[in-house]
N, C-alpha and C positions, 0 to 999 in steps of 0.2 A: 732803272735797274736792269742790268744785262742778264741775258740768259746764259746758263752754263753750256756753252757749246764749243765744240772743239774743231779745228781745221788741221788736218794733217796735209802739209803743203809739199807735193812731190814734183820736183822739176828735174827733168834729164836734159842734159845738153850733149851735143855731138862735138868732140874735142873741146875747143876753147869758145865755141859759139853756142849761146843759148837763145833758142826761139821762145821769146818770152815778152808779153806785153803787161806791164804793171797795172796800168789803169783798168784794163779788162779783168785782171786777177782781183783788183780790189773791188770793181764793181760786182763781181761774182760773189764775193765774201759778203758784201752788203746785201745782196739779193738773197743770199742763204742765211742771213742774220748770224754770221760767225764773227767772233771777236778774237780768236785764238788760231794760231797756225804753226804747223811743223813742216819745214822745207826738206824735201829728199831730193837731191840732184846729183848729177855728175859734172857740174861746173867746178871751176877753180875756187880756191879759197877766197881770192880777192872778190869774184863775181857773187860769192855767197854773202860776204860781208856787205857788198853794195845793196844787195836785195834785201838783207835783214834790216839795214839802216832805213830804207824806205818804208818797210812795214812798221818798224818801230816809231817813225815820225808820225804815222797815222794811227798810233796807240793800238796797234795790232801786235800781240805777242807772238813771237815766232822762233822755232828752233830748227837748226840746219842739220841734214843728214845726207848720205850718199845713196843714190838709187841702187848701186851695185850691191849694197848690203841687204841680203835676203832676210835678215833677221829683223823684219819690221812688224812682226805680229804683236809685240808688246806695245808698239805705239798705236797701231790700228785697233786694238782689242779694248780700248778704254770704254767704260761704261757711260758713255754720253748719248744723248738723243740724237744729235746731228754731228756729223764728221764731214769735213770738206776735203776732197783730195784734187790737187792740181798737178798735172804730169806733161812733161814734154814728150810727145810721142816719137820724137826722132832719136830719142836716146837708144843707144846699142843694147841688144838683149831685152828689150822692152817686152817681148811677147812672153818669156818666161815669168817676168815680174807680174804681168797682168794675170797669167794663168794662176800663179800661185796665189795671188789676191783673191781671185774667184773661188779657188778651192777652199780658202779659209774663210769664205763668205764675208769678204770685205767689200765687195761690189754689190752691196744690198741698198735697201731705200735710206738708211740712216747715213750712207756714205755718199756724198755729193762729189762726183769726180768731173774736173775740167781739165781736158787733155789738149795742149798745144801740139799741131803738127804742120809741117810744111806742105803737106799734099794729102789728097784724099786716100791714097793707097794704104795709109796707116789703119784705116777703118777695117780693112780686110784681116788685119790682125786678130779682131774680135771673133772671127770665125771658129777659132780653136780655143776661145775662153768660155768657160762654163757660166754664161750669163743667164739671169731669169728676168721675170717680167717686172720685178721690183727694182731693177738696176737703174740708177740715176747717173748716166754718163753722158756728158757734153763734150764733143770734140770740135775744136775751133781751128779753122784753116784760114790763112791769110788769102785775100782776094785783091789783086793789085790793078784790077781793070778800070777803076775810076781814079779821081783826082786823090781821094782820101783812101788811106789804107783801110779796108773793110776786112772783117773777120767774120766768116760764116760759121754759125753754130749748128752742129748736128747733134741730133738725140739719137743715142745708139742703145739699143737692147735686144734681148732675145727671149721670147715667151718661157722657153725651158730647152736649152740646148740638150741637156742629158735625156730629155722625153721627146726628142725629134723636133724641137722647133727651130724656126729659121731666123737668121739675123735680120733685124728690122733697123732701117736708117731713115730718119725724117728730118727736115729741115725746121729747126726750132727758132731760129732768129738771126741776128747779126750784131756786129759791134764796130764803131768807129769813133774818132775823137769828137766829131761834131754832134752825133746823135746819142752817143753812150751806148750802154747796153740795151738791147731790144730783143726780148724773147716773148715769143708768142704764148702768152698765159692760158693755159688749159686748167679749168678748175680742179680736175683731178686726173692724174697720169693714167689710172686704170680705165678710165671712161675712154681716153684716146687710144688705149692699147687693147680694145676688145677683140680683135681679130687674132686667135690663136690657133689658126688652121694647122693641122697636122700634129698638134702636140696631144700626147696621149699620157695621161697620169694613171698612176696605180691607187685605187681606193678600197677601203676596207669597210665591210658591213657586218653588222651584228644580228644574228637570229637566234635567240637564246633557247628556242625549241625546235623540235623536228618538224619539217614541212615536206610534203611530196611535190610541191610546185618548183619549178626552176626559179633562180634567183631574179630573172627579168620579170617572170610572171608573177612573183611574190611582190615585187615592187610596183608593178602596175595595178595590182588588185587592191582596191580601196573599200571592198564590201566589208571586210573584217578590221577596219582600222583601229578597232578598239584593243588589238593585240599589238604589243611592242610599239606603241604609238610614238613615243618621243624619238625612238631610232628611226622610224619610218618617216616621220614628219621632217626629219633633217635630211633625208634622201631627196625629198622633194625640192627643199630649199637649195640643196646642192645642184640638183638637176637644172633648176631655173638659172643658177650661176653658170652651169655648163653651156646652156643656151646663150647666155649673154655674153660669154667670152668665146664661145665656138671651140672648145676642147673636147676630147674623148676621154673615156676611162676605161680601165681594165679593173673589174671588180672581183674582189676576193671575200669570203664569208668566214665568220668566226662565230662560236656560240658563247662568247664572254666578252664583256667590255673591257676587261683587263684587271685582274686581281693578283695579288702576290701569293703564290702557292706555298705549301709547306717547305719546299726545297728552295724558297726564296726567288723563284723565277716568276717574272711578270708574264701573264699569259693574255690571250685574246688580242683585241684591237690596240690596246694600249702597248702590249708587247711588240706587236708588228710595226707600230710607229717608232718605238725606241730602237728598234733594229733596222730601220729604214727599208723594211719590206714593202710598206705602202707609203704614198706621199700624204695622204690626208684620210680622215675617216667619213664615210657617209653617215654612219650613226654618230649621234651627240654623246658626250661623256660628261658625267659630274665631276666636280672638283674633288680630288683626293690628294692628300699631301704627297703620298709615294709616286703619284704621276707627274707632279710638277717638275720634278728634277729630270724627267726623261722625254716629256712631250710638251707641246704648246697648246693653248686653247685659243679658239677664236671667238666669234660673237655667240653670245647666249640667246638663241632664238626660241627656245621652247621652255615655258614654265611648268616644271613638273610638280603637281600638287598630289599628295598622297595622305590618306587618313583612314581611320577606322570607321566602318559603317556598322551599325547595330540597330535594332528595334528597342527603343527604350521601354523597359518594364513599366507596368502601371504604377508600381510602388517599390522603391528600393529599401523601404523600411521592413524590418520583421514585424510579425503579426503583434507581439507585445509592445513594440514601439508605436505601432499604429494606434494601440489603445491608451498608450501612456502619453503621447506627444500632444494631445490637445492642451494638457496644463503642464506648466513648468514644475520642476522640482520642488521649489519652494511653496507653490500653490498645493502640491500634493501633501506636503509635510504640515501645512497650516490646516488643510482640510482633515487630516487624521487626527490632529491635536483637538479640533473643535468636535469631531465626532465623539471622541474619547470623553471630552467634558460634558457633551449631551447625554451620553450613556450615564454618567456618574450623576448628573442632576436628575435624569429621568428616574433612576432607582431611588433617589432621595424623595422625590415627589410623590412616587407610588407608595413607598413605605409610610410616608406622613399620612397619605389619604387613608390607607388600610387602618392605621392607627387611629384615626379620627372617627371613621364611618364602619367600624368592624362590627357594631351591633345594630347598624341599620340594614335590615333585609332589603329595602328597596334599592339600595346602591348596589345593583347587580353587575355593573360595568367597571367595577374597580379592577385596577391592573394586578398582575401577579408580582409579588414581592420577591423577585429573583434577577440575577444579573442576566441570565439568558434572555428574560422577557425585555429587559432594557435594550440589549444588543440587537435582538430581532426586530423591536419596535423602530429603533433608529435606522437600521439598515433598510427596513421596508419604507420608511418616510424618504430616504435618500433615493431609493429607486422608484418613487411615485406610487407606491402600492398603498392601497386603502388599508385602514386598521381599526379594530373595534373599541379601541380604548379611548374613552373621553373623560379628562380629568374633571373633577367637581371644584377643586379649590382653584381661586384665581391665579395663584402663583403657578400652577400646574398648566392652567390654559395659556398663560403667558409664555411658558417654556414650549409648549406645543406649537404655538403660533411661530415662535422664533425658529424652531426646528424646521417647520414646513416651508417658511420663507428662504431660509438658508439653503436647504437642500433643493428647492424649486430652481433657484438660480444657478447652482452648481450643476443641477442636472440638465438645465437648457443650454448652458455655455459647452459642456461636454458633448452632449448629443448632437448640438448644431455643428460643432467642429468635426465630429466623426462623419456625419452625413454629408457636410460640404466637401470633405475630403474624397468620398466616394462618388460624389456627383460631379466635381470640377474635373477638367482635364488634368491628366497626371503631370505632376511637377517634374521637370527634366533636371535631375540632380547629377547625372553623369554627363559631364561636359568637357572632361580632359582624361588625359591617359592615367592620371594619378587616381581619378575617380573610378576608372576602368579596373585598375588593380585592385581596388577595395571591393569592387562588385561582385555579384555572384555568376556574371556572364562568363561563358568560355570565350577564349581568344585564339585566333589564328592569323596568319599573315601570308601574303602572296609569296610563292617559291621562287620569285625573281631573283637574281644573284645579288642585285644591289641592297635588297632588303635583308637577305641573309647575312651579307657582308656587314651591314649596318647594325644588326643585333649583335653580331660577334665582336665588333670592334668600337661600339659606343661607349662613352664615358658618362652618359647621362643616368644618374641613379635611378630616375623613374622607368626608364627604359630597361635597364638592367633588372630592376624588380619585376617589371612585366614579363621579361623573358624567363627569369627564373620560376616565377610563380604561375604563369599562364602558358607560355610558350613551350618550355621544356617540359616533357612528361616522362614518366617512368620508362625504364628500359632504353634510355637515350632516344626516345621518339620525340619529334619536334612538329608542332603544328603549323607546317608550311604547306599550303595547298594551292591548287589552280584557282584562278579567280572565279570561274563558274561554280566550282564546288564550294568554295568559301562562301560566296554569296547565296547559294542555295541554302546553306545553314543559317545566313542572316534572315532570309525570307521565313523559315520555320520559327525564328524567335529563339532568345536566350543565347545569341552568338554574336561576337563582334569580329570583323574580318578587316585587315588592313590591305589596301591596294591602291593604285592609282585612280583618281577620278575620272580620267579619260577612259580607262577601262571599266570601271564600275558602272558609270552613269548609263551606258548604252545597255548593259546587261540588266540593269534594275528596271530600266524603262520598258524593256522587252519582256520581263519574267515577273515583275512584281505587281500585285494588285494596288489600287490607289490606297486602300487602307494601310498597307505595309508601307508605302511610300510616305504617307503622312506621319508614320511613326518612326521614320528613320533619322537617326542622329549621327553627326559627324564629329569625331574627336582626333585631331591631327597629332601625329607622332612627333613630326618635325615641320618646320616652317617651309612653305614652297620655296623650291630652289630652281635656279636656271641650269639647264643642261647646254653645253657649249660644243661647237664644232672642234674636233681634234685634229691636230697636225703634228708632224714631226717636229723635234726641237730645232729652233731657229729656222723655221720654214720660210722660204722666200714667197709662199703663196698666202700668208696669214693676212696681210693688208689687202691683198687682192679680194679675198672672199669677204673680209671685213667691210670693204666698200660695197660689194655687191649686196650683201644682206642688209646694210643700212639703206641702200638705194630701195630695195624691197620694202623695207619699213616706211620709208618716206612716201612712197607712192601707193601704200595700202595693201600690197600684195601679202606681207607677212601677216597683217591682221586678218585678211581673208582666209588664209591657209590655216591659221589657229582656230578660227570659227569652224572651219571644215573638218579639222582632225580632232579637236577637243569637244568630246560629247556634251550636249547640253545636260543641265541638271534637271532631273525629273521633278515636275511641279505637282504640289498637293493643291488642288483647286478649292475643295471644301472639305475641311476636316470635321466639321460640326456633325455630319451625319454619321460619323463613325465613332462618336463618343456614346458608348454603350454603358448603361447604368446596370452594373452588375457586381456582385461581391464575390469573389473567389474564395475557395477553401483556404488558401494560403493566408488570406486577410482575416479571416474568422477562426482561424485554427487556435488562437490563444483564448478567445472566449469559449469555444468548444472544450478546449483543455480544462479550463476553470469550471465549467459545467460538469465534465467528466469526474474531476477531483471531488466535487461536491456530491455527486451521485454515488461515486465509489465510497467516499467516506461514510454517507448515510447508510449504505448497503451493509458495510462492516459493522456500524453500530447496530443495525437492526438484527443482524446475525448475533451478535453479542448479547443483546437484550433478549432474543429468543432463547438463547442457551441458558442465560441466567434464569429467565422465567421457568424453564423445564426442570433444570437440575440445580440451580442455585439454591433453593429453599431446602430440599433434602440435604444438601451439603451442610448448610448452617445447622439443621436439625441434629445431624450425626455429630457435628462439631460440639453442639451444646450437650447432649447425652454423654458424649465421651468426658467432656469436662466435668459434668455431674458425678459420674462414676469415680473419676479420678479423685475429686475432692472428698467423696464418701469414704473411699479406701483409705485415704490419708487420715481422715478423722479417726477411723476405727484403729488404725495402726498406733495413733497417738495416744488414744484414750481407753479403748476397751480391752486391747491385747495386754497392756501392762497390768491392769486390774485382775485380769484372770490369772496372770502368772504369780501374783502374791497371795492368792486365796489359799487357806490351810485345807490339807487333804483330810 
């Protein structure tokens, strides 16, 4: 299965003579794993046809063009991973052709150039060509000193001509018909091209807050590495690459990583890279869709982990839920039905005993024949309170025994559940952002720009609900705080704060007591993400830095840097000694409220009874006498007055 690789084959000839060695070109194609070719040259039509035939016979597809045609951008700009270029350096006007190719970024690592030349003077042409360290240009020159025609292969590149680099030429190998193609294999070209002396790049740094230190002092200071960690970590990684390749930098500073403003302008580091104001970023950037079209990303060397920190409350249930949760709803309903049935049976038994023993004066412990007695008796037994009523009938004693056994089991299960809840460590029910939205905790977030931008642009419904319910406050106030301020509220309790773990862990370790550390819970808003080195679009330095970062990773330097810059998580060594057995007012408020309702109701009834005792009898008496006189007057009117009226005078 062949890889989809393209060769753009450029051959320039001087007049009717073409300096070209087909077997060398074919060996070069095989070395670069190319199966396609396009031929650009200034040879005659007949020569082009002959060259095409030879390539086609070896199953290499090829197309022919003229090197004098400067509209070659459409051919070279194909989106293939490997593109080969073969050129005769003796062609007239070759320097403008090479300069235009370099300006269009066609002399990059995905373009493999093989240039035929009759002498070494042709290499001087590259002094005015904007080459970079990623150029893959091989110049072959014939050497007729021996019996066989040898071709010397020279590797030509420039670390960065536009940034003060010098042209570099090294002997890469040779070719002859007897030995074939012999190129000194180097496992990576960037390892061989470490010396970039004299090259000065422009680099951008992000400091999102005000600092009184100079930029150099700020970058050298590691004492407060918990601030702006992932940006400063990448600075150290770039500085190691700077020492590895031996180049220099001119640093500029910005207060933003690069976000689209209200007027549509991309600001900060990303904007500087998009406008070619800097070559690469010292600070790392996160992937954003609006940045992908204007900048390139390098190696992701820092894992940014952000989460909510909060001290988990002892109970997330309300007081009434605490007292209702020991039994399920079906158990509560069943218990209520049984209690009602017991009350009815108790009334029947007591009434029957009074009927049987009402003339026996010795039976002084008979129960009261009322519904209130039956209700109070059963509630007292449910609460395991003693009662003076002792039934005399066997049926009544069986009923009482059943009531005692049933209420004993219910009481034991219920009380054991409540006590165990108060004694055991609190169950951590808030483990996600969705739980945080439903909780009573206040919420705040780090005021860093990428968190602010995330909350404003996210499509996650849970994050949107969190923003509208917890972050956004009246009068357009937002709960975006500095890390130390937010974590101080977390330490006090009842507050959740979102920030990077690399920032939070060091503050928590320095300011939190061990009890508070043991109560800490983390709830991530989003998954850990990599921050990547940022470079200008189609940067020739991308592969160079990628190799350097991977080399650091391979030898363990990257791992050591991450351990140094990523704060360790504070440990809770013994949480058992902080398990305090206490019942807070919030947990007993429902029971106190129930007691208050009972006390209040009894006081109201007491007042009504007192009023009735004092004035109720007189009112009844007055009502009785009024009714008597009214009836008497009515009798007189109906009987005596008509009789008097008809008596003769």
